[in-house]
C-alpha angles and dihedrals in degrees: 000000000000111000096188093180120175107245119253091237092053098049118345095188093050091046090054095048093047093047094052091053100038094046087056095241101127145333139200115273136218087262109082111246095009128105140213110228105212124216096265092049091044091050089060090049090049091055090049091046094049094052095044090046090054091050093048093050092046088060094051103267125138131205123240137157131233132189123286090222125069120194108240092237091058093044093055095045092094099051100198092050093047093048092048094055101030097103093050098051126117110209131205111214103165135039103203146043127206138193115283106231091196092055111038113219093019132103136223137186111276105237088205091061099067113144117243087227126022118244121222116216100233115265085175130349108233093111099051092039096050091047086056094046088059087071094043100050125067105130143025084256089070093058142132103036113190112185130167126189128199105207151129123260134191125224110168108237126185097193111043138180126188112269094348100068124000133151091243123031140164122246146140122248123194120204120186135179124205141182096229141036091235093055092050092049090050089053092050091053093043093056093046088053091049090053090049091049092050096046093047100039100037106022092037090225119136114224139193115226118213150125127277121237120247090262093054099042124117110269107268096016127123091203133011120197119195148177116228125199131189122231126212093258091060096256123126125235125202101229099183143351136205120193133206102208098182111202096315096111094038089056094044091053097030095242106170133163134201109247125218087261091056095252125129118240138167116254124241121241144206135180131187139174152170127194146194088284083087086075088058089051091050091052096046096045101052112014127102141196090285093058140262123005110196128191108239094241091064102031111116087212115030097180130021124193117208119191119217111202150136116224136356095282094059091045091053092051092047092045092057091056093040093053090051089053091048091053093047094047093047090051087053090055096255120136108229139176127201106207105201096155112145093202095079133045121239092253091057090049092049090054093046096052091043089053091048093050101240102176098222132024122193120198119198124188139159093274090052089054090053094048096038091237140123127210108235122197124189117215096205096055099021088227126142134205140166116246129190109252093234091057100041097093094053090043091054093046089056092045092054088064095038095051092046091052094042093055091049093048092048092050092045092051091050091048093048091048088054099054105098128182115217132180103190135050092236089055089046092056093043094053092044092053101039105030111013123192127101118340115205105209140153117257128188093230098246126126088221093062091043091053093046092053089050091051092049099042110010087236119131134194102264095189148326097246117235091216095045116123123242104252123163115224146133126281110257092228107033103021090229122141118284129187098205146356122267129198119255126185144147106260147194 
């Protein structure tokens, strides 16, 4: 199986696009800007979804589902939110088609079936959910409400890239209602921490936690917390966001509750979400010129066993041993596949599983049966070794942990090497052009300066790091006073 991937150094964007398709993760669809997520790609999303869902439920959240369509009047009720998403909205105006008499066998929109009110295909669900919460909340006894929704959303995109930016994508969106500002802020921070824990512990991607600037906040939010990751090409990727919405949506939809003192007050809100763009982050953080590299915790297949044989008799002997290994590995909690297809040669299979990022490959041939060994190949290091068959299960259990940690450490080292402090705009531009990554620089705190830097360099403030030290300095562009450094980068 020839991979023929463009190298990352030659053309990173082309490498990424080829890898997504050749590794059988996703492909473009007949609908412009939308993708088909193929079974192998969806299996990765399912593992992400299962773990996040467990973490959400552990912290007291419940799943529900809300309509795909949002009446335009509801959508525009919270003005900042509506304005922020207006240019990305797909809108339903009619509810029926009819036969086109001028083109037999074809259809056209029935002009008599125009909706009384247009329906927005949800770009996010705050409007329809807060209109629902109005009916659910009367008293402090009804609070807090902690709801999560697994869904698809539509944000009309003209320039798309599989997983990273598509018109329709899958995500989860949490929407919570609280009695106090403090409780809502705690929720916002909690969910940002959960995202960070998931991305670091399961995706093996180090992240920086911080707050977004006013320019970069979610439309309608008072605060947006985020986790930022760094890809191998030196660009940042926003891996998750958690928003403190204050009372904006409660006021827009008149959601009040009776306090313990008998007063009426507006509730406090949060929302938070991650999407299938996490698969893009996973690919770009760990993979190489040979294909995908997957952390064991999210690999659909953790171990593959490939038989090497001549004739049916050898295959039968190898299969008996292989099935024993499959049973032992499954009992140890390892997902394993025995690929005994006779339609492809072992070399083709090796290349396929290397391309698809299976963490460990076992090869088993007649000589291995004689010696009581198995050839074990690691995908992350591309190293091979022979292991005694009686020790292989324990060896693999240890490697699952070792590979996971190794991938994280490698990504963290790369990230740390690509955080550069600068004190002048010339230095800023030089680092951005020659090295990339995060640039720690002083900023005078104004949206005007932030916008001007973006215009001049295409770099944006990714976040104001929570763990950043207070350090007085001068803004790299204006020379005005600054209390601390923020992180700039070009981003996806």
